[in-house]
VMD Tcl script that draws the C-alpha trace (Angstrom):
set ca {
  {-0.08 -0.37 -12.76}
  {-3.13 -1.94 -13.80}
  {-3.93 -3.69 -16.91}
  {-7.95 -3.38 -17.04}
  {-7.65 0.01 -19.07}
  {-6.26 -0.42 -23.10}
  {-2.36 0.63 -22.70}
  {-1.61 4.03 -24.14}
  {1.26 2.30 -26.60}
  {0.76 -0.87 -28.16}
  {3.63 -2.38 -30.16}
  {2.99 -5.34 -31.87}
  {5.27 -7.91 -34.53}
  {7.75 -4.42 -34.83}
  {10.65 -5.27 -37.43}
  {13.41 -2.86 -38.42}
  {15.91 -4.49 -41.05}
  {18.44 -2.74 -42.57}
  {19.48 -3.37 -46.23}
  {22.84 -2.56 -48.37}
  {22.32 -1.26 -51.92}
  {23.40 -3.92 -54.25}
  {26.46 -2.94 -56.23}
  {27.37 -3.92 -60.00}
  {28.98 -7.54 -59.51}
  {29.01 -7.88 -56.23}
  {26.21 -10.22 -54.30}
  {23.74 -8.75 -52.42}
  {24.35 -8.36 -48.55}
  {22.08 -9.46 -46.20}
  {19.92 -7.73 -44.22}
  {20.98 -6.54 -40.83}
  {17.92 -7.38 -38.57}
  {18.29 -5.11 -36.14}
  {14.66 -5.25 -34.59}
  {12.85 -8.49 -35.75}
  {9.17 -9.15 -34.21}
  {9.16 -7.05 -31.22}
  {6.12 -6.73 -29.04}
  {4.63 -5.16 -25.85}
  {2.58 -2.19 -24.26}
  {2.77 0.80 -22.32}
  {-0.11 2.03 -19.73}
  {-0.74 5.63 -18.67}
  {1.61 6.87 -16.49}
  {3.54 3.68 -16.26}
  {7.74 3.19 -17.20}
  {8.40 0.24 -19.11}
  {12.62 -0.13 -19.49}
  {14.71 -1.78 -22.35}
  {17.44 -3.68 -21.12}
  {20.12 -5.38 -22.96}
  {23.25 -5.54 -24.05}
  {24.58 -2.82 -26.62}
  {23.50 -3.89 -30.38}
  {20.69 -5.64 -29.18}
  {18.10 -3.34 -30.73}
  {16.51 -1.19 -27.82}
  {17.68 2.32 -29.47}
  {16.44 0.60 -33.07}
  {12.86 0.23 -31.51}
  {12.60 3.55 -29.34}
  {13.11 5.08 -32.70}
  {11.02 3.03 -35.15}
  {8.42 3.65 -32.00}
  {8.75 7.65 -32.75}
  {9.06 6.70 -36.94}
  {12.62 8.56 -36.19}
  {13.74 5.32 -38.40}
  {10.86 3.95 -40.92}
  {9.99 0.16 -39.80}
  {10.17 -2.28 -41.92}
  {6.64 -4.07 -41.20}
  {4.97 -4.05 -37.75}
  {2.16 -1.92 -35.74}
  {2.62 0.93 -33.50}
  {-0.83 2.18 -31.68}
  {-1.05 5.30 -29.64}
  {-4.11 5.59 -27.90}
  {-5.79 3.02 -30.58}
  {-4.52 5.46 -33.33}
  {-1.88 3.46 -35.87}
  {1.30 5.63 -36.39}
  {2.77 3.51 -39.18}
  {0.06 4.41 -41.39}
  {-0.59 7.78 -41.14}
  {1.36 10.51 -43.40}
  {4.40 12.64 -42.85}
  {2.23 15.74 -41.59}
  {-0.10 14.14 -39.81}
  {2.34 12.15 -37.74}
  {3.86 15.59 -37.17}
  {0.80 16.77 -35.37}
  {0.86 13.89 -33.43}
  {4.41 14.14 -32.31}
  {2.92 16.69 -29.78}
  {2.13 13.64 -27.90}
  {4.83 11.94 -28.24}
  {8.41 13.22 -27.55}
  {12.11 12.28 -26.76}
  {14.78 12.93 -24.70}
  {18.06 12.26 -26.19}
  {21.23 9.87 -24.79}
  {24.01 12.80 -25.51}
  {22.62 16.23 -23.92}
  {25.46 18.47 -25.80}
  {24.26 16.76 -29.32}
  {20.79 17.17 -29.51}
  {20.69 20.87 -28.49}
  {21.09 23.53 -30.97}
  {24.44 25.47 -30.33}
  {22.83 28.67 -32.35}
  {19.68 28.94 -29.78}
  {19.98 30.22 -26.65}
  {18.23 27.92 -24.06}
  {14.93 29.54 -23.95}
  {14.48 29.61 -27.49}
  {15.49 25.56 -27.81}
  {12.66 24.99 -25.04}
  {10.39 27.44 -26.81}
  {10.81 25.72 -30.20}
  {8.58 23.25 -29.98}
  {5.69 25.50 -29.32}
  {6.50 27.36 -31.86}
  {6.66 24.99 -34.50}
  {3.05 23.96 -33.58}
  {1.53 26.91 -33.01}
  {1.52 29.18 -29.94}
  {0.81 27.06 -26.47}
  {-2.73 26.58 -25.78}
  {-3.60 29.95 -28.44}
  {-1.29 32.25 -26.08}
  {0.98 35.13 -27.20}
  {4.38 35.26 -27.34}
  {4.49 36.68 -23.83}
  {2.53 33.53 -22.57}
  {4.70 31.74 -24.38}
  {7.53 32.72 -22.69}
  {6.10 32.52 -19.04}
  {5.67 28.60 -19.37}
  {9.35 28.18 -20.66}
  {10.40 30.46 -17.15}
  {7.40 27.94 -15.67}
  {9.33 24.89 -17.35}
  {12.87 25.97 -16.00}
  {11.91 26.43 -12.52}
  {10.04 22.69 -12.51}
  {13.17 20.91 -14.14}
  {15.41 22.78 -11.60}
  {16.91 25.62 -13.77}
  {16.96 28.81 -12.95}
  {14.28 31.27 -15.35}
  {17.24 33.88 -15.81}
  {19.35 30.86 -18.08}
  {16.82 31.04 -21.07}
  {19.35 33.87 -21.61}
  {22.37 31.53 -22.29}
  {23.92 29.04 -24.85}
  {24.15 25.40 -24.27}
  {27.73 25.63 -23.97}
  {27.22 27.59 -20.92}
  {25.48 24.62 -19.40}
  {27.33 21.41 -17.06}
  {26.01 17.88 -18.49}
  {23.62 17.79 -16.05}
  {21.87 21.11 -16.53}
  {22.04 20.13 -20.43}
  {19.81 17.12 -19.54}
  {17.17 19.37 -17.95}
  {17.12 21.14 -20.91}
  {16.24 18.34 -22.68}
  {13.23 17.33 -20.52}
  {11.86 20.87 -20.41}
  {12.16 20.49 -24.19}
  {10.40 17.27 -24.01}
  {7.78 18.72 -21.91}
  {7.04 21.88 -23.42}
  {3.64 20.17 -25.31}
  {2.32 18.26 -22.29}
  {3.05 14.61 -24.13}
  {1.39 11.53 -22.71}
  {4.75 9.38 -23.68}
  {8.28 10.08 -23.15}
  {10.91 8.04 -25.43}
  {14.06 8.40 -22.72}
  {17.27 6.86 -24.84}
  {19.47 6.44 -22.18}
  {19.26 10.01 -20.41}
  {22.01 9.37 -17.75}
  {24.23 7.37 -19.33}
  {26.47 10.11 -20.02}
  {26.08 12.12 -16.88}
  {28.30 11.50 -13.31}
  {26.66 9.44 -10.72}
  {25.41 11.88 -8.42}
  {23.58 13.71 -10.99}
  {22.04 10.53 -12.80}
  {20.32 10.44 -9.41}
  {18.97 13.97 -9.63}
  {18.08 13.44 -13.56}
  {16.20 10.09 -12.11}
  {14.40 11.26 -9.54}
  {13.48 14.61 -11.79}
  {11.87 11.87 -14.33}
  {9.82 9.92 -11.82}
  {8.64 13.33 -10.11}
  {7.31 14.79 -13.23}
  {5.71 11.53 -13.83}
  {3.61 11.43 -10.74}
  {2.87 15.13 -11.40}
  {1.52 14.80 -14.91}
  {1.04 11.47 -15.62}
  {3.81 10.55 -18.10}
  {4.51 7.10 -19.23}
  {8.16 6.43 -20.13}
  {9.47 4.49 -22.69}
  {13.35 3.72 -20.94}
  {15.93 2.70 -22.54}
  {19.27 2.19 -20.60}
  {22.06 -0.49 -19.54}
  {22.48 0.62 -16.32}
  {20.20 -2.20 -13.99}
  {20.45 0.19 -10.76}
  {18.83 2.88 -12.45}
  {16.41 0.42 -14.25}
  {14.98 -1.06 -11.19}
  {15.00 2.71 -9.60}
  {12.15 4.01 -11.90}
  {10.64 1.18 -13.75}
  {7.32 -0.32 -13.27}
  {7.96 -3.01 -15.95}
  {11.28 -4.25 -17.86}
  {11.45 -6.17 -21.36}
  {15.07 -7.67 -21.71}
  {15.83 -7.89 -25.24}
  {18.61 -9.98 -27.02}
  {19.52 -9.92 -30.54}
  {16.49 -8.03 -32.00}
  {13.81 -9.72 -29.84}
  {12.36 -9.77 -26.65}
  {13.06 -12.58 -24.33}
  {11.56 -11.90 -21.44}
  {8.92 -9.06 -19.64}
  {8.06 -8.88 -16.25}
  {7.26 -6.24 -13.39}
  {10.09 -5.06 -11.97}
  {9.98 -6.44 -8.42}
  {9.54 -9.76 -10.28}
  {11.99 -9.75 -12.32}
  {15.19 -8.74 -10.36}
  {14.15 -11.67 -7.88}
  {12.93 -14.34 -9.90}
  {14.22 -13.85 -13.20}
  {13.39 -16.72 -15.63}
  {15.30 -16.58 -18.93}
  {18.87 -17.85 -18.65}
  {20.28 -14.00 -20.60}
  {18.01 -12.57 -17.91}
  {20.00 -14.26 -15.18}
  {23.41 -13.78 -16.21}
  {22.96 -10.21 -17.17}
  {21.57 -9.65 -13.75}
  {24.25 -11.76 -11.67}
  {26.71 -9.03 -13.67}
  {25.08 -5.98 -11.43}
  {28.13 -5.02 -8.34}
  {27.08 -6.01 -5.05}
  {27.50 -2.89 -2.86}
  {28.77 -4.59 -0.03}
  {32.37 -6.39 -0.39}
  {31.20 -9.25 2.43}
  {28.56 -10.40 0.09}
  {29.72 -12.81 -2.25}
  {28.69 -12.03 -5.76}
  {27.60 -15.12 -7.67}
  {28.67 -14.36 -11.09}
  {27.50 -15.88 -14.34}
  {29.91 -15.75 -16.96}
  {28.38 -14.89 -20.59}
  {30.89 -16.94 -23.40}
  {31.54 -15.88 -26.71}
  {30.11 -12.55 -28.55}
  {26.58 -11.92 -29.63}
  {26.02 -13.17 -33.13}
  {25.69 -10.70 -36.13}
  {22.20 -10.26 -36.29}
  {22.89 -10.38 -40.41}
  {22.98 -13.66 -39.62}
  {20.93 -14.54 -36.85}
  {21.36 -18.33 -35.46}
  {18.40 -20.79 -36.21}
  {15.99 -21.14 -33.42}
  {16.30 -19.57 -30.08}
  {18.92 -17.09 -31.29}
  {20.61 -17.17 -27.55}
  {21.14 -20.92 -27.94}
  {24.98 -20.42 -29.01}
  {25.40 -18.99 -25.59}
  {23.39 -20.63 -23.74}
  {24.34 -23.34 -20.88}
  {20.80 -24.76 -20.46}
  {20.58 -25.40 -24.87}
  {19.76 -28.52 -25.98}
  {18.60 -29.50 -29.65}
  {15.23 -27.73 -29.57}
  {16.55 -24.83 -29.20}
  {18.53 -24.80 -32.41}
  {15.43 -25.77 -34.88}
  {12.58 -23.97 -33.03}
  {12.00 -20.56 -32.37}
  {10.43 -20.17 -28.59}
  {7.02 -17.95 -28.25}
  {7.03 -15.12 -25.78}
  {4.18 -16.63 -23.75}
  {2.99 -15.76 -20.13}
  {4.16 -17.83 -17.21}
  {2.13 -15.96 -14.09}
  {0.02 -13.05 -14.42}
  {-0.31 -10.20 -12.24}
  {-1.74 -6.58 -12.25}
  {1.10 -5.06 -13.87}
  {0.76 -7.65 -16.96}
  {2.14 -10.83 -15.88}
  {5.75 -12.68 -16.47}
  {6.46 -13.35 -20.17}
  {9.08 -15.80 -21.13}
  {10.83 -17.11 -24.46}
  {12.30 -20.14 -23.36}
  {11.21 -23.64 -24.10}
  {12.83 -25.00 -20.81}
  {11.20 -21.85 -18.50}
}
mol new
graphics top color blue
foreach p $ca { graphics top sphere $p radius 0.5 }
foreach p [lrange $ca 0 end-1] q [lrange $ca 1 end] { graphics top cylinder $p $q radius 0.2 }
display resetview
């Protein structure tokens, strides 16, 4: 991936705060700062992965990019066009280029539609694909089934007749129906068996190489992230604390949280001693985040400045894949 051309997706200072309605005679509750000032970009044909422990804001960031939840503030540009200022109808038309694969391969499929109708639904919603007739739409559905590893005759089946891996392939086929430029993958393999995970991840990589699709990939499994990613962004409590290309991040992490996160990855060779770094305590509440660096309450390197000043996400080293960015006072 090179950074000489303009990125496909550019996110700047994205925030999503959830507020509770004030009840009579009760004090107002503080807003939950699920995402608070996140910035990143995704190049054409690139996979950027968002990683971090549960509750750090990965999925909220992904859904805010697509406006499945409305961001509180910030900027989301797709091919230079600001998405947050679009009307609902204009945003609906822009979704041709912006699709999503959900985490649960069963709950995301309509149980009352056949598999063929599920994949054809985006084409019907946006008009016949390429101005084609219904027969040509059915032909494209059969081609999509074959491309994701499903039998074309399976188009007559209902979602409950497929296995978990097959249902996720069905979700991938639906996401591909309109030839999108960016697909948000919200933990697309976490609900699948390990052997099926490898098949689906390899399928996503093959489709990316064939069609030049960019992925915003949300995941917990760092082995999967290492296999599929070009760059990785590490999130903690609504902030991005480190961004780097895959090889650099896994071999030379700079942020203390990233180091601890990577040390938790199991070592496949039992004879290799594991260097496990323990993370003390629980994450603070996003409704009442710590002052200064949000990680300072659990960081082994924390000093007085960490409690007072928020570290800026700044570039420590440059590369053809976008450089190594870290938010830490001492790295």
